[in-house]
C-alpha positions in Angstrom: 0.0 0.0 0.0 1.5 3.3 -1.0 2.3 5.8 1.8 0.4 8.5 0.0 -2.9 6.7 0.0 -5.7 9.1 -0.9 -8.9 9.9 0.9 -10.8 8.6 -2.1 -9.1 5.2 -1.8 -10.0 5.1 1.9 -13.6 5.9 1.2 -13.9 3.2 -1.5 -12.4 0.6 0.9 -15.0 1.6 3.5 -17.8 1.4 1.0 -16.7 -2.2 0.2 -16.6 -3.1 3.9 -20.2 -1.9 4.3 -21.3 -4.1 1.4 -19.6 -7.2 2.7 -21.0 -6.7 6.2 -24.5 -6.3 5.0 -24.2 -9.5 3.0 -22.9 -11.5 6.0 -25.7 -10.1 8.3 -28.5 -10.9 5.8 -27.2 -14.4 5.6 -27.0 -14.8 9.4 -30.5 -13.3 10.0 -32.1 -15.6 7.4 -35.1 -13.5 6.3 -34.2 -9.8 6.8 -32.8 -7.7 4.0 -31.2 -4.3 4.1 -33.1 -1.4 2.4 -30.8 1.2 0.8 -31.1 4.9 1.2 -28.7 7.0 -0.7 -28.5 10.6 0.5 -26.7 13.8 -0.3 -25.5 16.5 2.0 -26.1 20.1 0.8 -22.6 21.3 1.8 -20.9 18.4 0.1 -20.8 14.7 -0.1 -23.4 12.2 1.1 -23.7 8.6 2.1 -25.5 5.3 1.8 -27.6 4.2 4.8 -28.7 0.6 4.9 -31.3 -0.5 7.4 -32.7 -3.9 8.2 -35.9 -4.1 10.3 -38.0 -6.9 11.6 -35.9 -9.8 10.5 -35.7 -13.3 12.1 -32.9 -12.2 14.5 -32.6 -8.5 14.2 -35.3 -6.0 15.1 -33.3 -3.1 13.7 -29.8 -3.0 12.2 -28.1 -0.1 10.6 -24.9 -0.1 8.5 -24.1 3.5 7.4 -21.4 4.6 5.0 -20.7 8.3 4.6 -18.3 10.5 2.7 -18.9 14.1 3.5 -16.8 17.3 3.0 -17.1 21.0 2.9 -16.3 24.2 4.9 -16.0 24.1 8.6 -18.8 25.9 10.5 -17.7 28.2 13.2 -19.1 25.8 15.8 -17.0 22.9 14.4 -13.9 25.1 14.3 -14.4 26.0 17.9 -15.2 22.4 19.1 -12.1 21.1 17.2 -9.8 24.0 18.1 -8.7 24.5 14.5 -8.3 27.3 12.0 -8.6 24.9 9.0 -11.3 26.1 6.6 -12.6 22.7 5.3 -12.8 19.0 6.1 -13.3 15.6 4.6 -14.7 12.7 6.6 -15.6 9.1 5.6 -16.4 6.0 7.6 -18.7 3.1 8.3 -20.9 3.1 11.4 -22.9 0.1 12.6 -25.4 -0.7 15.4 -27.5 -3.8 15.6 -30.5 -4.4 18.0 -31.6 -8.0 18.2 -35.1 -9.4 19.0 -33.8 -12.1 21.4 -32.4 -10.6 24.7 -29.7 -13.3 24.7 -28.3 -11.9 21.4 -26.1 -8.9 22.3 -26.3 -5.4 20.8 -23.1 -4.6 18.9 -21.6 -1.4 17.6 -18.7 -0.7 15.3 -17.3 2.4 13.7 -14.2 3.0 11.5 -13.5 6.4 10.2 -11.0 8.8 8.5 -10.9 12.5 9.0 -8.8 15.1 7.0 -8.6 18.8 7.2 -7.6 21.4 4.6 -4.4 22.2 6.5 -3.2 18.6 5.9 -3.9 17.2 9.3 -5.5 13.8 9.3 -6.3 10.9 11.5 -8.1 7.5 11.8 -10.5 6.6 14.5 -13.0 3.9 15.4 -13.9 1.1 17.7 -16.1 -1.9 18.3 -17.9 -2.8 21.5 -20.4 -5.4 22.7 -23.4 -4.7 24.8 -25.1 -7.9 26.1 -28.4 -7.6 27.8 -27.2 -10.6 29.8 -23.4 -10.9 30.1 -22.1 -14.4 29.2 -18.5 -14.3 30.3 -17.4 -16.9 27.8 -18.8 -15.0 24.9 -17.3 -11.8 26.3 -13.9 -13.5 26.4 -14.4 -14.8 22.8 -15.1 -11.2 21.7 -12.1 -9.7 23.4 -9.7 -12.4 22.2 -10.8 -11.8 18.6 -10.1 -8.0 19.1 -6.7 -8.7 20.7 -5.7 -11.0 17.8 -6.4 -8.2 15.3 -4.7 -5.6 17.4 -1.6 -7.8 18.0 -1.2 -8.3 14.3 -0.4 -4.6 14.0 1.0 -3.5 17.3 1.0 -5.5 20.6 0.4 -2.3 22.5 -2.8 -1.6 20.7 -5.1 -4.0 22.6 -4.3 -2.9 26.1 -4.2 0.7 25.1 -7.5 0.7 23.1 -9.3 -1.6 25.5 -8.6 0.9 28.3 -9.7 3.7 26.1 -13.0 1.8 25.3 -13.6 1.3 29.1 -13.3 5.0 29.6 -15.3 6.0 26.5 -18.2 3.6 26.6 -19.1 4.6 30.1 -22.3 6.2 31.4 -21.2 8.6 34.2 -24.7 9.4 35.4 -25.3 5.6 35.9 -21.7 4.9 37.0 -21.7 1.8 34.7 -20.1 0.8 31.4 -22.4 0.5 28.4 -21.5 -3.2 28.1 -18.4 -5.4 28.1 -16.4 -2.8 26.2 -14.1 -3.6 23.3 -11.6 -1.3 21.7 -11.7 2.5 20.9 -9.1 4.6 19.3 -9.0 8.1 17.8 -6.5 10.6 16.3 -4.2 7.8 15.0 -1.8 9.3 12.4 1.7 8.3 11.2 4.6 8.4 13.6 8.0 6.7 13.9 6.4 3.3 14.2 3.3 3.5 12.1 2.8 4.7 8.5 -0.5 6.0 7.2 -1.0 2.9 5.1 -0.3 0.6 8.1 -2.9 2.4 10.2 -5.4 2.1 7.3 -4.7 -1.6 7.2 -5.5 -1.8 10.9 -8.7 0.1 10.3 -9.8 -2.3 7.6 -9.0 -5.3 9.7 -11.3 -4.0 12.5 -14.0 -3.5 9.9 -13.5 -7.0 8.4 -13.6 -8.6 11.9 -17.2 -7.5 12.5 -19.0 -10.0 10.3 -17.2 -13.1 11.6 -17.6 -12.1 15.3 -21.2 -11.1 15.2 -22.5 -13.9 13.0 -21.0 -16.4 15.5 -22.7 -14.6 18.4 -26.0 -14.7 16.5 -25.6 -18.4 15.8 -24.9 -19.3 19.4 -27.8 -17.3 20.9 -30.6 -17.0 18.3 -32.4 -20.2 19.4 -32.4 -19.5 23.1 -35.8 -19.2 24.8 -36.7 -16.1 26.8 -39.3 -14.9 29.2 -41.4 -11.7 29.4 -39.1 -10.7 32.4 -36.0 -11.1 30.2 -37.7 -9.1 27.4 -38.5 -6.3 29.8 -34.8 -6.3 31.0 -33.8 -6.0 27.4 -35.9 -2.9 27.0 -34.3 -1.4 30.1 -30.8 -2.0 28.8 -31.8 -0.5 25.5 -32.7 2.6 27.4 -29.2 2.8 28.8 -27.9 2.5 25.2 -30.1 5.4 24.2 -28.9 7.5 27.1 -25.2 7.1 26.1 -25.8 7.7 22.4 -27.7 10.9 22.9 -25.8 12.4 25.8 -22.1 11.3 25.3 -21.4 9.8 21.9 -18.9 11.9 19.9 -20.2 10.6 16.5 -23.7 11.7 17.3 -22.5 15.2 18.4 -20.2 15.6 15.3 -22.9 14.5 12.9 -25.4 17.0 14.3 -22.9 19.8 14.4 -21.8 19.2 10.9 -25.3 19.3 9.6 -25.3 15.6 8.9 -28.4 13.7 8.0 -30.4 13.2 11.1 -32.0 9.9 10.1 -28.6 8.4 9.5 -27.1 9.8 12.6 -29.9 8.4 14.8 -30.0 5.1 13.1 -28.2 3.7 16.2 -31.3 4.0 18.3 -33.5 0.9 18.9 -37.1 0.8 17.7 -38.2 0.3 21.3 -36.8 1.0 24.8 -38.2 1.5 28.3 -37.5 3.5 31.4 -38.9 2.6 34.8 -38.5 4.6 38.0 -35.8 3.3 40.4 -35.9 -0.3 39.0 -32.9 -2.0 40.5 -32.5 -5.8 40.0 -31.9 -8.2 42.9 -28.1 -8.6 43.2 -28.5 -12.4 43.1 -30.5 -12.4 39.9 -29.1 -12.8 36.4 -29.9 -9.2 35.8 -28.1 -8.2 39.0 -25.1 -10.3 37.9 -24.9 -8.4 34.6 -25.0 -5.0 36.4 -22.2 -6.1 38.7 -20.0 -6.7 35.7 -20.7 -3.3 34.1 -17.4 -1.7 35.3 -14.1 -0.6 34.0 -11.0 -2.6 34.0 -12.4 -6.1 33.7 -9.8 -8.5 32.1 -12.3 -10.3 29.8 -9.6 -12.3 28.0 -8.4 -14.1 31.2 -11.6 -13.8 33.4 -12.4 -17.2 35.0 
């Protein structure tokens, strides 16, 4: 891969990853298909939002590709502390909300950002939000992430895992959103990493998604569930909504950059619930899950 890889080449690779992920998820779901929605942004660029609803496994799944560019608004310049006049941003963003509460929610984002002054960086991450935490499946997920990270830099997993623990955290609930994963931002070339090598890492994170999530679907889709478990799923979805609307950087950037609202908010579930002061019994499966929603858990080696 040439060191001077272009933003157009990056966007095309991300577009292909979106297509491959949608194909894998349609096959795993069995009946659901993604509807395509191509859109344009008035200031420049656009995207391709693909949504699957009411499938056999997935109640709502979104796989969004975007490639947007144009002048910085004053608000964006202030929030990013830059004098650059224009930007280019491209990426793939995914959130999937299953029907069965034993199938976890999953999120992934890979992105590239470039400013008119030549500054650029890659960012992204992938995290898992089980409604009921299965420690073995959490370990499988983290081991897969570690393997991809170690391929590129053995410091990536511990660094990005800690970053995810800090990022995917709901301060007003004092709990993590799920079992974490990896999160990274502002990665650009340095003495150890070229631009092309960081791009390869970004693609590997994207290509990991299909294999990991289809396995989790296969293992959990046939499990029976009760009304109580379905209610708990709705409560956990509520926590997901709280994080995405209050803290998520991607949501804030999309709205500040006059992005397409429907595509920005595609991460939200079709249904969620909030009850007053509903705390589960500490000895219940729900209470066990809450007890594990904390930073610093070593999921790879957890017994």
